[in-house]
N, C-alpha and C positions, 0 to 999 in steps of 0.2 A: 255707456264710456265701455272698451275693453280694454281689460289689466291681463298682461302675462308675466308671473312669475318668472324673472329670470334665474333663478337657482335650480325649480322641478316643471317647470314652463306649464305650471296650471293655467287655468284661464280665467279669469271671472267677467261678470257682465256688472258692474255697478253705474245706478245713475248720476249724472254729472252733480246735481245739486249734493253729491257725498264730496266730491273731490273739485271744490275752489279753487284754481293754483293751485302754486305749489304741493307737497305734502307727502307725507309719509307712510308709505303704506305697508302691512306686514299680509306675507302669504298664510291664509289657515292652513293650509296643507306645512310647509316644511319650515315653517315662522321665520321664512325671511324676507327681513325689513330694506325696502331700497325706498329711493323719491323720486316720486313723481310730478312730472310737470304739466301742468292741462295743456292739451295742444291749443293753440294758438297762432299767430302769423311769426314769432321766431322763436318759439317753444319748441324745445325736443326733449323726451323722455333720456334720462342717464340713469344710471344703475349709481348708487354709492358704493365704495369702496368696503368691501366688510373686513373688521377689523378680527384678527385672530381672538377665537375664544381664549382664555389662561387653560394649559395645562391642568388637565385634571393629576392629582395627586397619583404619586403610583399605590398599586395594590399589595397588599403585605402575599409573600409567597406564602401558598398553602403548607397549610401543618404538615410535617409527616405525621399518618397515621403510627400510634405506639399498639407496640405489642399484645398480644389479649394476655393477660398474664390472671390467673386465676385469681379472687379473692382470697386473702388469706382469714382465717373465720377471726372472729369477734375471740375477746380473751371470755365474754360472758357466756358463751354459745360452746365456748370449751368446759366450762367448768358444767353448763347443763348436761354437757355429755356425760362429762365424769362422777354428778350425781346422780343421774340416773346408771347407769355405771354400777353404780355402789350403791343403790339400791336395788339394782336387782337382784346383786354377788348376796347381799344381806338378806333379801326373802328368801334366795336358795339355802344359804346357810340354816336359817331362821327353820326350810322347811323338812330339811334331810336330817336336824339336829330332836324337832317337836315333831319326828316322825309316827310316835305312839301315842301321846294326847289328838295330834290332828284323827289321827285312823279312828276311836274312838269317839269323837264330834261325827267325825263324816266317815263313817265308812265303806263308802265306796271308793274312795282313795288308795284304798288296802292293792287293787289293782296296778296301781302306776306305783307304788313301793316296792311292791313282787315284783315288777321288770325291774325294776331298781336293783332288785335281792335286799332289802330293809326290809321284808313281810318277814314277820315270827309269826 
């Protein structure tokens, strides 16, 4: 038996044994369902009115992009930078204050101290 989908016009050749009497059929392409009456002396194919599908819930409006704001450094990061700067300052002060003992232990450092005006 030859069936045509009333919704998308897809054609199907279905064996008569699969469609005895009236039967609901569904299109494999578009999913439309309709009732089909087997041809006979008074049988006429008809289409069952399709009920409206429930409306999909409205989609929420897309969120507006937030302006790019650079993140604030965390407190731990600020403390780490401050600690590093303090350590460097203490090291420089110690190197300047202890230039004579350092020069005795490491004589090549005299060139650096001479460039800074600390050599004697």
